[in-house]
KEGULUM-807712 format. One record per residue: residue number from 1; residue in three letters; x, y, z of N, C-alpha, C, O in turn. Coordinates in pm, 1 decimal, m for minus. Layout:
<r><k>NUM</k><r>ALA</r><n_u>X</n_u><n_v>Y</n_v><n_w>Z</n_w><ca_u>X</ca_u><ca_v>Y</ca_v><ca_w>Z</ca_w><c_u>X</c_u><c_v>Y</c_v><c_w>Z</c_w><o_u>X</o_u><o_v>Y</o_v><o_w>Z</o_w></r>
...
END
This chain:
<r><k>1</k><r>MET</r><n_u>m306.2</n_u><n_v>7790.0</n_v><n_w>m6480.2</n_w><ca_u>m278.7</ca_u><ca_v>7784.5</ca_v><ca_w>m6634.0</ca_w><c_u>m133.7</c_u><c_v>7737.9</c_v><c_w>m6622.3</c_w><o_u>m95.8</o_u><o_v>7674.3</o_v><o_w>m6720.7</o_w></r>
<r><k>2</k><r>THR</r><n_u>m55.0</n_u><n_v>7752.4</n_v><n_w>m6537.4</n_w><ca_u>75.7</ca_u><ca_v>7693.9</ca_v><ca_w>m6536.3</ca_w><c_u>128.9</c_u><c_v>7551.8</c_v><c_w>m6504.8</c_w><o_u>239.5</o_u><o_v>7500.3</o_v><o_w>m6520.8</o_w></r>
<r><k>3</k><r>ASP</r><n_u>4.3</n_u><n_v>7503.5</n_v><n_w>m6451.2</n_w><ca_u>m25.4</ca_u><ca_v>7347.2</ca_v><ca_w>m6435.0</ca_w><c_u>15.9</c_u><c_v>7278.4</c_v><c_w>m6571.0</c_w><o_u>m16.5</o_u><o_v>7316.5</o_v><o_w>m6683.5</o_w></r>
<r><k>4</k><r>THR</r><n_u>98.4</n_u><n_v>7163.3</n_v><n_w>m6536.4</n_w><ca_u>124.3</ca_u><ca_v>7064.2</ca_v><ca_w>m6622.8</ca_w><c_u>7.1</c_u><c_v>6948.2</c_v><c_w>m6617.3</c_w><o_u>m40.8</o_u><o_v>6896.9</o_v><o_w>m6516.2</o_w></r>
<r><k>5</k><r>PRO</r><n_u>m25.9</n_u><n_v>6921.2</n_v><n_w>m6758.7</n_w><ca_u>m143.7</ca_u><ca_v>6849.3</ca_v><ca_w>m6785.2</ca_w><c_u>m106.6</c_u><c_v>6696.4</c_v><c_w>m6747.6</c_w><o_u>m1.9</o_u><o_v>6648.3</o_v><o_w>m6790.9</o_w></r>
<r><k>6</k><r>GLU</r><n_u>m179.6</n_u><n_v>6633.5</n_v><n_w>m6679.9</n_w><ca_u>m171.2</ca_u><ca_v>6500.2</ca_v><ca_w>m6654.7</ca_w><c_u>m126.4</c_u><c_v>6407.2</c_v><c_w>m6798.2</c_w><o_u>m182.0</o_u><o_v>6420.3</o_v><o_w>m6907.2</o_w></r>
<r><k>7</k><r>SER</r><n_u>m20.5</n_u><n_v>6318.2</n_v><n_w>m6770.6</n_w><ca_u>6.8</ca_u><ca_v>6212.2</ca_v><ca_w>m6881.6</ca_w><c_u>m84.1</c_u><c_v>6131.3</c_v><c_w>m6884.6</c_w><o_u>m161.0</o_u><o_v>6115.0</o_v><o_w>m6789.9</o_w></r>
<r><k>8</k><r>THR</r><n_u>m90.7</n_u><n_v>6061.0</n_v><n_w>m7004.9</n_w><ca_u>m162.7</ca_u><ca_v>5984.9</ca_v><ca_w>m7068.9</ca_w><c_u>m152.9</c_u><c_v>5846.4</c_v><c_w>m6980.3</c_w><o_u>m253.1</o_u><o_v>5790.9</o_v><o_w>m6935.2</o_w></r>
<r><k>9</k><r>SER</r><n_u>m40.8</n_u><n_v>5806.2</n_v><n_w>m6964.5</n_w><ca_u>m53.9</ca_u><ca_v>5671.9</ca_v><ca_w>m6883.8</ca_w><c_u>m89.1</c_u><c_v>5712.6</c_v><c_w>m6731.8</c_w><o_u>m106.2</o_u><o_v>5614.8</o_v><o_w>m6658.9</o_w></r>
<r><k>10</k><r>GLU</r><n_u>m102.8</n_u><n_v>5837.8</n_v><n_w>m6670.8</n_w><ca_u>m162.8</ca_u><ca_v>5856.7</ca_v><ca_w>m6521.2</ca_w><c_u>m338.6</c_u><c_v>5859.4</c_v><c_w>m6559.0</c_w><o_u>m419.7</o_u><o_v>5809.4</o_v><o_w>m6481.1</o_w></r>
<r><k>11</k><r>ARG</r><n_u>m369.6</n_u><n_v>5908.5</n_v><n_w>m6655.9</n_w><ca_u>m531.3</ca_u><ca_v>5934.9</ca_v><ca_w>m6683.0</ca_w><c_u>m561.9</c_u><c_v>5788.9</c_v><c_w>m6720.9</c_w><o_u>m673.7</o_u><o_v>5767.8</o_v><o_w>m6673.9</o_w></r>
<r><k>12</k><r>ILE</r><n_u>m518.0</n_u><n_v>5677.7</n_v><n_w>m6782.6</n_w><ca_u>m524.0</ca_u><ca_v>5548.6</ca_v><ca_w>m6805.3</ca_w><c_u>m545.8</c_u><c_v>5482.7</c_v><c_w>m6705.4</c_w><o_u>m648.7</o_u><o_v>5419.1</o_v><o_w>m6682.6</o_w></r>
<r><k>13</k><r>ALA</r><n_u>m419.7</n_u><n_v>5495.2</n_v><n_w>m6614.8</n_w><ca_u>m453.0</ca_u><ca_v>5439.9</ca_v><ca_w>m6468.7</ca_w><c_u>m572.4</c_u><c_v>5471.7</c_v><c_w>m6375.1</c_w><o_u>m631.8</o_u><o_v>5394.7</o_v><o_w>m6299.7</o_w></r>
<r><k>14</k><r>VAL</r><n_u>m589.9</n_u><n_v>5582.5</n_v><n_w>m6394.4</n_w><ca_u>m689.1</ca_u><ca_v>5627.5</ca_v><ca_w>m6308.4</ca_w><c_u>m823.7</c_u><c_v>5598.6</c_v><c_w>m6350.6</c_w><o_u>m912.7</o_u><o_v>5570.2</o_v><o_w>m6270.5</o_w></r>
<r><k>15</k><r>ALA</r><n_u>m841.0</n_u><n_v>5606.1</n_v><n_w>m6486.1</n_w><ca_u>m976.3</ca_u><ca_v>5530.2</ca_v><ca_w>m6578.4</ca_w><c_u>m973.0</c_u><c_v>5395.3</c_v><c_w>m6541.4</c_w><o_u>m1084.0</o_u><o_v>5342.2</o_v><o_w>m6536.4</o_w></r>
<r><k>16</k><r>GLY</r><n_u>m882.4</n_u><n_v>5329.2</n_v><n_w>m6515.6</n_w><ca_u>m874.5</ca_u><ca_v>5149.9</ca_v><ca_w>m6491.4</ca_w><c_u>m913.7</c_u><c_v>5130.9</c_v><c_w>m6377.5</c_w><o_u>m984.8</o_u><o_v>5031.9</o_v><o_w>m6359.9</o_w></r>
<r><k>17</k><r>GLN</r><n_u>m883.5</n_u><n_v>5212.0</n_v><n_w>m6269.9</n_w><ca_u>m909.6</ca_u><ca_v>5198.9</ca_v><ca_w>m6122.7</ca_w><c_u>m1051.5</c_u><c_v>5248.2</c_v><c_w>m6108.9</c_w><o_u>m1130.1</o_u><o_v>5199.2</o_v><o_w>m6027.8</o_w></r>
<r><k>18</k><r>ARG</r><n_u>m1079.5</n_u><n_v>5340.3</n_v><n_w>m6185.3</n_w><ca_u>m1260.3</ca_u><ca_v>5384.9</ca_v><ca_w>m6171.4</ca_w><c_u>m1322.8</c_u><c_v>5286.9</c_v><c_w>m6246.3</c_w><o_u>m1425.0</o_u><o_v>5249.4</o_v><o_w>m6188.9</o_w></r>
<r><k>19</k><r>ARG</r><n_u>m1303.9</n_u><n_v>5232.8</n_v><n_w>m6346.6</n_w><ca_u>m1377.0</ca_u><ca_v>5140.2</ca_v><ca_w>m6445.0</ca_w><c_u>m1389.9</c_u><c_v>4998.8</c_v><c_w>m6316.4</c_w><o_u>m1492.6</o_u><o_v>4936.8</o_v><o_w>m6289.0</o_w></r>
<r><k>20</k><r>GLY</r><n_u>m1249.4</n_u><n_v>4978.4</n_v><n_w>m6255.4</n_w><ca_u>m1283.5</ca_u><ca_v>4857.1</ca_v><ca_w>m6165.2</ca_w><c_u>m1376.5</c_u><c_v>4845.7</c_v><c_w>m6052.7</c_w><o_u>m1428.9</o_u><o_v>4739.1</o_v><o_w>m6020.4</o_w></r>
<r><k>21</k><r>VAL</r><n_u>m1398.1</n_u><n_v>4970.1</n_v><n_w>m5987.0</n_w><ca_u>m1456.7</ca_u><ca_v>5018.4</ca_v><ca_w>m5895.5</ca_w><c_u>m1599.1</c_u><c_v>5034.0</c_v><c_w>m5951.6</c_w><o_u>m1692.7</o_u><o_v>5002.6</o_v><o_w>m5878.1</o_w></r>
<r><k>22</k><r>ASN</r><n_u>m1622.0</n_u><n_v>5077.1</n_v><n_w>m6068.3</n_w><ca_u>m1756.9</ca_u><ca_v>5084.6</ca_v><ca_w>m6079.4</ca_w><c_u>m1834.4</c_u><c_v>4948.9</c_v><c_w>m6108.3</c_w><o_u>m1952.0</o_u><o_v>4919.7</o_v><o_w>m6086.9</o_w></r>
<r><k>23</k><r>HIS</r><n_u>m1714.1</n_u><n_v>4863.9</n_v><n_w>m6172.8</n_w><ca_u>m1764.2</ca_u><ca_v>4733.1</ca_v><ca_w>m6201.1</ca_w><c_u>m1818.5</c_u><c_v>4639.2</c_v><c_w>m6103.6</c_w><o_u>m1920.2</o_u><o_v>4570.4</o_v><o_w>m6112.2</o_w></r>
<r><k>24</k><r>ALA</r><n_u>m1703.5</n_u><n_v>4651.5</n_v><n_w>m5976.5</n_w><ca_u>m1773.0</ca_u><ca_v>4603.7</ca_v><ca_w>m5843.9</ca_w><c_u>m1866.3</c_u><c_v>4634.7</c_v><c_w>m5785.7</c_w><o_u>m1925.7</o_u><o_v>4554.7</o_v><o_w>m5713.4</o_w></r>
<r><k>25</k><r>LEU</r><n_u>m1909.5</n_u><n_v>4777.0</n_v><n_w>m5804.1</n_w><ca_u>m2033.3</ca_u><ca_v>4818.4</ca_v><ca_w>m5757.6</ca_w><c_u>m2135.7</c_u><c_v>4798.1</c_v><c_w>m5815.5</c_w><o_u>m2239.6</o_u><o_v>4791.9</o_v><o_w>m5749.8</o_w></r>
<r><k>26</k><r>ALA</r><n_u>m2137.5</n_u><n_v>4781.5</n_v><n_w>m5957.4</n_w><ca_u>m2257.2</ca_u><ca_v>4713.8</ca_v><ca_w>m6038.3</ca_w><c_u>m2256.8</c_u><c_v>4593.5</c_v><c_w>m6016.3</c_w><o_u>m2372.2</o_u><o_v>4552.4</o_v><o_w>m6028.5</o_w></r>
<r><k>27</k><r>TRP</r><n_u>m2162.5</n_u><n_v>4484.2</n_v><n_w>m5980.3</n_w><ca_u>m2196.1</ca_u><ca_v>4367.1</ca_v><ca_w>m5967.1</ca_w><c_u>m2241.1</c_u><c_v>4364.2</c_v><c_w>m5818.5</c_w><o_u>m2334.5</o_u><o_v>4284.8</o_v><o_w>m5806.3</o_w></r>
<r><k>28</k><r>SER</r><n_u>m2203.3</n_u><n_v>4429.3</n_v><n_w>m5689.9</n_w><ca_u>m2287.1</ca_u><ca_v>4431.3</ca_v><ca_w>m5584.2</ca_w><c_u>m2427.1</c_u><c_v>4455.9</c_v><c_w>m5579.3</c_w><o_u>m2508.2</o_u><o_v>4387.6</o_v><o_w>m5516.8</o_w></r>
<r><k>29</k><r>GLY</r><n_u>m2457.6</n_u><n_v>4580.5</n_v><n_w>m5664.7</n_w><ca_u>m2596.2</ca_u><ca_v>4608.9</ca_v><ca_w>m5695.4</ca_w><c_u>m2665.2</c_u><c_v>4503.1</c_v><c_w>m5722.7</c_w><o_u>m2768.3</o_u><o_v>4478.5</o_v><o_w>m5660.1</o_w></r>
<r><k>30</k><r>ILE</r><n_u>m2609.8</n_u><n_v>4407.6</n_v><n_w>m5840.5</n_w><ca_u>m2713.4</ca_u><ca_v>4305.2</ca_v><ca_w>m5892.4</ca_w><c_u>m2756.8</c_u><c_v>4178.0</c_v><c_w>m5778.2</c_w><o_u>m2861.3</o_u><o_v>4116.8</o_v><o_w>m5755.9</o_w></r>
<r><k>31</k><r>ALA</r><n_u>m2646.1</n_u><n_v>4175.4</n_v><n_w>m5732.3</n_w><ca_u>m2634.7</ca_u><ca_v>4057.2</ca_v><ca_w>m5605.3</ca_w><c_u>m2740.8</c_u><c_v>4110.4</c_v><c_w>m5513.1</c_w><o_u>m2829.7</o_u><o_v>4029.2</o_v><o_w>m5487.3</o_w></r>
<r><k>32</k><r>ALA</r><n_u>m2748.8</n_u><n_v>4206.1</n_v><n_w>m5468.5</n_w><ca_u>m2802.6</ca_u><ca_v>4278.7</ca_v><ca_w>m5363.1</ca_w><c_u>m2998.7</c_u><c_v>4302.9</c_v><c_w>m5403.0</c_w><o_u>m3089.1</o_u><o_v>4298.1</o_v><o_w>m5319.5</o_w></r>
<r><k>33</k><r>ALA</r><n_u>m3013.0</n_u><n_v>4327.5</n_v><n_w>m5550.4</n_w><ca_u>m3126.0</ca_u><ca_v>4304.4</ca_v><ca_w>m5589.8</ca_w><c_u>m3174.4</c_u><c_v>4173.3</c_v><c_w>m5613.1</c_w><o_u>m3295.9</o_u><o_v>4155.0</o_v><o_w>m5605.5</o_w></r>
<r><k>34</k><r>ALA</r><n_u>m3069.7</n_u><n_v>4043.3</n_v><n_w>m5650.8</n_w><ca_u>m3127.0</ca_u><ca_v>3934.0</ca_v><ca_w>m5682.2</ca_w><c_u>m3188.6</c_u><c_v>3890.2</c_v><c_w>m5519.2</c_w><o_u>m3300.7</o_u><o_v>3843.7</o_v><o_w>m5498.5</o_w></r>
<r><k>35</k><r>VAL</r><n_u>m3073.9</n_u><n_v>3921.4</n_v><n_w>m5404.7</n_w><ca_u>m3123.8</ca_u><ca_v>3881.1</ca_v><ca_w>m5269.3</ca_w><c_u>m3242.7</c_u><c_v>3936.2</c_v><c_w>m5253.6</c_w><o_u>m3330.1</o_u><o_v>3856.7</o_v><o_w>m5219.3</o_w></r>
<r><k>36</k><r>PHE</r><n_u>m3282.4</n_u><n_v>4072.5</n_v><n_w>m5270.8</n_w><ca_u>m3413.2</ca_u><ca_v>4111.1</ca_v><ca_w>m5221.2</ca_w><c_u>m3500.2</c_u><c_v>4044.5</c_v><c_w>m5308.8</c_w><o_u>m3588.9</o_u><o_v>3991.7</o_v><o_w>m5241.8</o_w></r>
<r><k>37</k><r>ILE</r><n_u>m3514.9</n_u><n_v>4022.7</n_v><n_w>m5433.8</n_w><ca_u>m3613.5</ca_u><ca_v>3985.1</ca_v><ca_w>m5521.0</ca_w><c_u>m3632.9</c_u><c_v>3821.7</c_v><c_w>m5417.2</c_w><o_u>m3740.4</o_u><o_v>3792.2</o_v><o_w>m5364.8</o_w></r>
<r><k>38</k><r>VAL</r><n_u>m3556.7</n_u><n_v>3769.0</n_v><n_w>m5410.5</n_w><ca_u>m3550.9</ca_u><ca_v>3599.4</ca_v><ca_w>m5324.2</ca_w><c_u>m3603.9</c_u><c_v>3618.3</c_v><c_w>m5200.5</c_w><o_u>m3668.0</o_u><o_v>3528.4</o_v><o_w>m5146.1</o_w></r>
<r><k>39</k><r>ALA</r><n_u>m3585.3</n_u><n_v>3723.0</n_v><n_w>m5149.6</n_w><ca_u>m3671.7</ca_u><ca_v>3724.2</ca_v><ca_w>m5027.6</ca_w><c_u>m3790.3</c_u><c_v>3787.4</c_v><c_w>m5008.1</c_w><o_u>m3859.7</o_u><o_v>3754.6</o_v><o_w>m4911.9</o_w></r>
<r><k>40</k><r>VAL</r><n_u>m3824.3</n_u><n_v>3870.2</n_v><n_w>m5081.2</n_w><ca_u>m3964.3</ca_u><ca_v>3905.8</ca_v><ca_w>m5129.9</ca_w><c_u>m4060.7</c_u><c_v>3775.5</c_v><c_w>m5167.1</c_w><o_u>m4171.4</o_u><o_v>3757.7</o_v><o_w>m5116.2</o_w></r>
<r><k>41</k><r>VAL</r><n_u>m4007.6</n_u><n_v>3700.1</n_v><n_w>m5251.0</n_w><ca_u>m4080.6</ca_u><ca_v>3592.1</ca_v><ca_w>m5333.9</ca_w><c_u>m4070.8</c_u><c_v>3475.4</c_v><c_w>m5191.2</c_w><o_u>m4172.5</o_u><o_v>3412.6</o_v><o_w>m5161.7</o_w></r>
<r><k>42</k><r>PHE</r><n_u>m3985.4</n_u><n_v>3462.4</n_v><n_w>m5138.0</n_w><ca_u>m3964.6</ca_u><ca_v>3356.3</ca_v><ca_w>m4997.2</ca_w><c_u>m4081.6</c_u><c_v>3418.1</c_v><c_w>m4873.1</c_w><o_u>m4162.6</o_u><o_v>3341.2</o_v><o_w>m4821.3</o_w></r>
<r><k>43</k><r>PHE</r><n_u>m4075.9</n_u><n_v>3547.4</n_v><n_w>m4841.6</n_w><ca_u>m4141.2</ca_u><ca_v>3573.1</ca_v><ca_w>m4735.3</ca_w><c_u>m4287.6</c_u><c_v>3604.7</c_v><c_w>m4780.7</c_w><o_u>m4370.9</o_u><o_v>3613.1</o_v><o_w>m4690.5</o_w></r>
<r><k>44</k><r>SER</r><n_u>m4335.2</n_u><n_v>3626.1</n_v><n_w>m4929.0</n_w><ca_u>m4459.1</ca_u><ca_v>3623.2</ca_v><ca_w>m4964.0</ca_w><c_u>m4521.0</c_u><c_v>3507.6</c_v><c_w>m4955.2</c_w><o_u>m4633.2</o_u><o_v>3500.0</o_v><o_w>m4905.2</o_w></r>
<r><k>45</k><r>GLY</r><n_u>m4449.8</n_u><n_v>3392.5</n_v><n_w>m5007.1</n_w><ca_u>m4485.2</ca_u><ca_v>3261.0</ca_v><ca_w>m5020.3</ca_w><c_u>m4508.6</c_u><c_v>3201.8</c_v><c_w>m4866.1</c_w><o_u>m4604.6</o_u><o_v>3130.5</o_v><o_w>m4836.5</o_w></r>
<r><k>46</k><r>PHE</r><n_u>m4389.0</n_u><n_v>3249.7</n_v><n_w>m4759.2</n_w><ca_u>m4420.8</ca_u><ca_v>3208.3</ca_v><ca_w>m4641.1</ca_w><c_u>m4558.0</c_u><c_v>3262.3</c_v><c_w>m4564.8</c_w><o_u>m4629.8</o_u><o_v>3191.3</o_v><o_w>m4494.4</o_w></r>
<r><k>47</k><r>PHE</r><n_u>m4578.9</n_u><n_v>3400.3</n_v><n_w>m4593.0</n_w><ca_u>m4707.9</ca_u><ca_v>3450.3</ca_v><ca_w>m4520.5</ca_w><c_u>m4839.2</c_u><c_v>3424.6</c_v><c_w>m4580.2</c_w><o_u>m4942.7</o_u><o_v>3452.2</o_v><o_w>m4519.5</o_w></r>
<r><k>48</k><r>ILE</r><n_u>m4838.4</n_u><n_v>3373.9</n_v><n_w>m4694.5</n_w><ca_u>m4943.5</ca_u><ca_v>3324.6</ca_v><ca_w>m4781.4</ca_w><c_u>m4969.4</c_u><c_v>3187.4</c_v><c_w>m4703.1</c_w><o_u>m5073.1</o_u><o_v>3166.5</o_v><o_w>m4640.1</o_w></r>
<r><k>49</k><r>GLY</r><n_u>m4886.6</n_u><n_v>3116.0</n_v><n_w>m4711.6</n_w><ca_u>m4885.1</ca_u><ca_v>2969.4</ca_v><ca_w>m4651.3</ca_w><c_u>m4934.2</c_u><c_v>2966.8</c_v><c_w>m4531.3</c_w><o_u>m5009.8</o_u><o_v>2875.7</o_v><o_w>m4497.4</o_w></r>
<r><k>50</k><r>ARG</r><n_u>m4899.5</n_u><n_v>3065.3</n_v><n_w>m4449.0</n_w><ca_u>m4894.8</ca_u><ca_v>3059.1</ca_v><ca_w>m4304.6</ca_w><c_u>m5062.4</c_u><c_v>3116.6</c_v><c_w>m4263.0</c_w><o_u>m5128.4</o_u><o_v>3095.8</o_v><o_w>m4161.2</o_w></r>
<r><k>51</k><r>ALA</r><n_u>m5093.6</n_u><n_v>3190.5</n_v><n_w>m4380.1</n_w><ca_u>m5267.6</ca_u><ca_v>3268.9</ca_v><ca_w>m4350.9</ca_w><c_u>m5347.9</c_u><c_v>3136.6</c_v><c_w>m4407.5</c_w><o_u>m5464.9</o_u><o_v>3122.5</o_v><o_w>m4371.9</o_w></r>
<r><k>52</k><r>THR</r><n_u>m5293.8</n_u><n_v>3049.5</n_v><n_w>m4485.6</n_w><ca_u>m5428.2</ca_u><ca_v>2967.4</ca_v><ca_w>m4533.3</ca_w><c_u>m5408.6</c_u><c_v>2846.6</c_v><c_w>m4469.4</c_w><o_u>m5484.2</o_u><o_v>2758.4</o_v><o_w>m4510.1</o_w></r>
<r><k>53</k><r>ALA</r><n_u>m5324.6</n_u><n_v>2811.0</n_v><n_w>m4374.6</n_w><ca_u>m5303.9</ca_u><ca_v>2696.5</ca_v><ca_w>m4300.1</ca_w><c_u>m5408.6</c_u><c_v>2675.1</c_v><c_w>m4177.6</c_w><o_u>m5399.1</o_u><o_v>2576.3</o_v><o_w>m4104.8</o_w></r>
END
């Protein structure tokens, strides 16, 4: 109870850092999902084409 509360500027700085990390993680997740979808479409077409040739 004797601890001093964080100042507003410290809380804003920490929130800004967290927001930046979350933003980067979100974009990397979106990119990974897009690569996964493209790979699934490519390999499914590759194996279907190979099976019918």
